[in-house]
C-alpha positions in Angstrom: 134.3 -35.1 -36.0 135.1 -31.4 -36.0 135.2 -28.7 -33.4 134.1 -25.1 -33.7 136.4 -23.1 -31.4 137.3 -20.2 -33.7 136.2 -19.2 -37.2 139.9 -19.3 -38.2 139.5 -23.1 -38.4 136.9 -23.2 -41.1 136.8 -22.4 -44.8 134.8 -19.9 -46.8 132.9 -22.8 -48.3 132.0 -24.2 -44.9 131.0 -20.7 -43.7 128.7 -20.2 -46.8 127.1 -23.6 -46.0 126.4 -22.5 -42.4 124.7 -19.4 -43.7 122.6 -21.2 -46.3 121.4 -23.8 -43.8 120.7 -21.0 -41.2 118.6 -19.1 -43.8 116.8 -22.3 -44.7 115.7 -22.8 -41.1 114.3 -19.3 -41.0 112.8 -19.3 -44.5 111.9 -22.9 -45.2 110.3 -22.1 -48.6 113.3 -20.2 -49.9 115.4 -22.0 -52.5 119.0 -22.0 -51.3 120.8 -24.7 -53.3 121.6 -27.1 -50.5 122.6 -30.6 -51.4 120.3 -32.1 -48.8 116.9 -31.3 -47.4 116.6 -29.8 -43.9 115.1 -33.0 -42.7 118.1 -35.0 -43.8 120.5 -32.7 -42.0 118.4 -32.8 -38.9 118.6 -36.5 -38.6 122.2 -36.3 -37.5 121.0 -34.8 -34.2 118.0 -37.0 -33.5 118.1 -38.5 -30.0 121.6 -37.2 -29.3 122.7 -35.5 -26.1 124.4 -32.1 -26.0 126.1 -30.9 -22.8 125.9 -27.1 -22.3 128.7 -26.1 -19.9 128.4 -22.5 -18.8 131.1 -20.8 -16.7 129.6 -17.3 -17.6 126.1 -15.9 -17.5 124.0 -15.9 -20.7 120.6 -15.1 -22.1 120.7 -15.3 -25.9 123.4 -18.0 -26.1 121.8 -20.4 -23.6 118.2 -20.0 -24.7 118.9 -20.1 -28.4 121.0 -23.3 -28.0 118.5 -25.1 -25.8 115.6 -24.3 -28.1 117.8 -25.3 -31.2 118.7 -28.6 -29.6 115.1 -29.5 -28.8 113.9 -28.5 -32.2 116.6 -30.7 -33.7 115.0 -33.6 -31.7 118.1 -33.8 -29.5 118.4 -33.4 -25.7 120.2 -30.5 -24.0 121.8 -31.0 -20.6 122.6 -27.6 -18.9 125.6 -27.8 -16.6 126.6 -24.8 -14.6 130.4 -24.7 -14.1 130.1 -24.2 -10.3 127.7 -27.1 -9.9 130.1 -29.5 -11.6 133.2 -30.9 -10.0 135.1 -28.4 -12.3 134.0 -25.8 -9.8 135.8 -27.7 -7.0 139.0 -28.0 -9.0 138.6 -31.2 -11.0 140.9 -31.1 -14.0 139.3 -30.2 -17.3 140.9 -33.4 -18.8 139.0 -35.7 -16.4 135.6 -33.9 -16.9 135.9 -34.0 -20.7 137.0 -37.6 -20.9 134.0 -38.6 -18.8 131.5 -36.5 -20.6 132.8 -37.9 -23.9 131.4 -41.2 -22.7 128.0 -39.9 -21.8 127.0 -37.3 -24.4 127.5 -36.6 -28.1 128.6 -33.0 -28.1 129.9 -30.3 -25.7 129.0 -26.6 -26.0 131.1 -24.5 -23.6 130.9 -20.9 -22.5 134.1 -20.2 -20.6 136.3 -17.5 -19.1 139.5 -18.5 -20.8 140.0 -19.6 -24.4 142.7 -22.0 -23.2 139.9 -24.0 -21.5 138.4 -24.8 -24.8 141.8 -25.6 -26.3 142.4 -28.1 -23.5 138.9 -29.6 -24.0 139.7 -30.4 -27.6 142.9 -32.2 -26.6 141.0 -34.8 -24.6 137.5 -34.9 -26.2 136.3 -37.7 -28.4 133.2 -35.6 -29.3 132.8 -32.2 -30.9 133.5 -29.1 -28.8 131.7 -25.8 -29.7 132.7 -22.4 -28.4 129.7 -20.6 -26.9 132.0 -17.7 -26.0 135.5 -17.3 -24.6 137.6 -14.3 -23.7 139.1 -14.4 -27.2 136.3 -15.5 -29.7 132.5 -15.6 -30.0 132.0 -17.5 -33.3 128.2 -18.2 -32.7 127.6 -14.5 -32.6 129.5 -13.7 -35.7 127.7 -16.3 -37.8 124.4 -14.7 -36.7 125.8 -11.3 -37.6 126.6 -12.3 -41.1 123.2 -13.9 -41.5 121.6 -10.7 -40.4 123.6 -8.6 -42.8 122.8 -11.0 -45.7 119.1 -10.6 -44.8 119.2 -6.8 -44.7 121.6 -6.2 -47.6 120.9 -9.2 -49.8 124.6 -9.7 -50.2 127.8 -10.0 -48.1 130.7 -9.7 -50.6 131.7 -6.0 -50.8 129.5 -4.9 -47.9 131.4 -2.3 -45.8 131.2 -2.8 -42.0 132.5 -0.5 -39.2 133.1 -1.8 -35.7 133.5 0.9 -33.1 135.0 0.1 -29.7 137.2 -2.6 -28.2 139.0 -4.1 -31.2 140.6 -6.8 -29.1 137.3 -8.2 -27.8 135.9 -11.6 -28.5 133.1 -10.1 -30.6 135.4 -7.9 -32.7 137.8 -10.8 -33.3 135.1 -13.1 -34.6 133.5 -10.3 -36.6 136.8 -9.7 -38.4 137.2 -13.4 -39.2 133.6 -13.7 -40.4 133.8 -10.6 -42.6 136.9 -11.9 -44.3 135.4 -15.3 -44.8 132.5 -13.9 -46.8 134.3 -11.1 -48.7 133.0 -8.1 -46.7 135.3 -5.2 -45.8 135.7 -4.2 -42.2 137.0 -1.1 -40.4 137.9 -1.4 -36.7 137.9 2.0 -34.9 139.6 1.6 -31.5 142.3 3.0 -29.3 145.6 1.4 -30.3 145.9 -0.3 -26.9 142.7 -2.1 -27.7 143.5 -3.3 -31.2 142.9 -6.9 -32.4 145.4 -9.6 -31.7 148.1 -10.1 -34.4 147.1 -13.8 -34.9 143.6 -12.7 -35.6 144.7 -10.2 -38.2 147.0 -12.8 -39.7 144.2 -15.3 -40.1 142.0 -12.6 -41.6 144.7 -11.7 -44.0 144.8 -15.3 -45.2 141.1 -15.3 -45.8 141.3 -11.9 -47.5 143.6 -13.5 -50.1 140.8 -15.9 -51.0 137.8 -13.5 -50.8 139.1 -10.0 -51.5 138.2 -8.5 -48.2 139.9 -5.4 -46.8 140.6 -4.9 -43.0 141.6 -1.5 -41.7 142.5 -0.7 -38.1 141.8 3.0 -37.3 141.7 5.3 -34.3 139.1 7.7 -35.8 135.5 6.5 -35.6 134.4 9.1 -38.1 136.8 7.8 -40.7 135.7 4.3 -39.9 132.0 4.9 -40.4 132.2 7.1 -43.5 129.9 5.6 -46.2 129.7 2.1 -44.6 126.7 -0.1 -44.8 126.8 -1.5 -41.2 127.8 0.2 -37.9 128.4 -2.3 -35.1 129.4 -1.8 -31.5 129.6 -3.8 -28.3 129.9 -3.0 -24.6 133.1 -1.3 -23.5 133.4 -3.5 -20.4 132.9 -7.1 -21.3 132.4 -10.0 -18.8 135.7 -10.6 -17.0 136.9 -7.0 -17.4 134.8 -5.4 -14.7 138.0 -4.5 -12.7 139.0 -2.3 -15.7 135.6 -0.5 -15.9 136.8 3.0 -14.8 139.8 3.1 -17.1 137.9 1.6 -20.0 135.1 4.1 -19.8 137.5 7.0 -19.6 139.3 5.7 -22.7 136.2 4.9 -24.9 133.7 7.7 -23.8 132.8 9.9 -25.6 135.0 9.3 -28.6 133.9 5.8 -29.4 130.2 6.1 -28.5 127.9 5.5 -31.4 125.6 8.6 -31.7 123.2 9.9 -34.2 125.8 12.4 -35.3 128.4 9.7 -35.9 126.1 7.3 -37.8 124.9 10.1 -40.1 128.3 9.8 -41.8 127.5 6.2 -42.9 125.6 5.2 -46.0 122.0 6.5 -46.1 120.6 3.0 -45.6 123.0 2.0 -42.9 122.0 -0.6 -40.3 123.1 -0.6 -36.7 124.1 -3.8 -35.0 124.9 -4.8 -31.4 125.3 -8.3 -30.0 123.5 -7.4 -26.7 123.3 -6.8 -23.8 123.7 -3.1 -24.4 124.5 -0.3 -22.0 122.5 2.7 -23.5 124.4 5.9 -22.9 127.8 4.2 -22.8 128.7 2.5 -26.2 125.5 3.7 -28.0 122.8 6.2 -27.5 119.1 5.3 -27.1 118.2 7.3 -30.2 120.4 4.9 -32.3 119.8 1.5 -30.8 116.1 2.1 -30.3 115.4 3.5 -33.7 113.6 0.8 -35.7 114.5 2.4 -39.0 118.2 1.6 -38.5 118.6 -0.8 -35.6 118.4 -4.5 -36.3 119.6 -5.7 -32.9 116.6 -7.9 -32.2 116.6 -9.5 -35.7 120.3 -10.2 -35.0 119.4 -11.8 -31.7 116.6 -13.9 -33.2 119.1 -15.2 -35.8 121.1 -16.8 -33.0 118.5 -19.6 -33.0 118.8 -20.5 -36.7 122.6 -20.3 -36.7 122.8 -22.4 -33.6 121.0 -25.2 -35.4 123.3 -25.0 -38.3 126.4 -25.1 -36.1 125.2 -28.1 -34.2 124.6 -30.0 -37.5 127.9 -28.8 -38.9 130.0 -30.2 -36.0 128.0 -33.5 -35.8 128.0 -34.2 -39.6 130.9 -36.2 -41.0 133.1 -34.1 -43.3 132.6 -36.5 -46.1 128.8 -36.0 -46.2 128.6 -32.3 -45.3 128.1 -31.0 -48.8 126.5 -34.0 -50.4 
């Protein structure tokens, strides 16, 4: 049994396997050098039950997971946090111990990352992070799959993330980039830079993969000649009370505009995890330009990577690669 709470807990080899299996789900006739057939991997989920505990709203995460679970011949059980006894104050410990006796896996989308950490302490089944305030690993796996599709490589690809460098999306993107050997520039105000522990984990991966991570204040310097420009909302869920100060801090300097993106490589792609607020973190002429924007391919890939993640956590370590 394994959990997927943060990408800091997996290896470059495991991440490469996740991407290969995800690509195989999308392109079944493509040769990807996997030790087992897709059908053999799928068998681990057949007739299993997966609890989806959601404390926060969701579109892509919830739907991609429910469809993925059903297509893997398993059974999703959607559980709104406030409809569970958790919403009335039942300890996380008690809920997780009980659910461990009913279902085979728990996928949780929560307000606090510490909730997931506590779940892992008491769970006898795998726990998957479907978003917390600190990490969003499912998104970052789909991001790397999308870049691989569009650029035919990951190692040496140059990525710029513009915005809140301390967000869950930015944290997981940093870890994913360094797991695959991509280079990443984070352009953000210094009060919104990534957590030190995230940068430390990324540094450890970089020693294995050769990645470079730079934290900058200047978006123009960050995007110069990069292959990918990525942004996210300036006001994430849970930070609505900071909306006014955040918008004053990030706009207009950190908004992705046509003028900014023209400093990237000529075949740059634009990425955003969605939902987007056009006019705040990105202009319409960038996100809605089909010649550069890949945001809907990125969203589609959440389905294939969800399947790979579920198989990953449900497959015994000894038989994952063979």
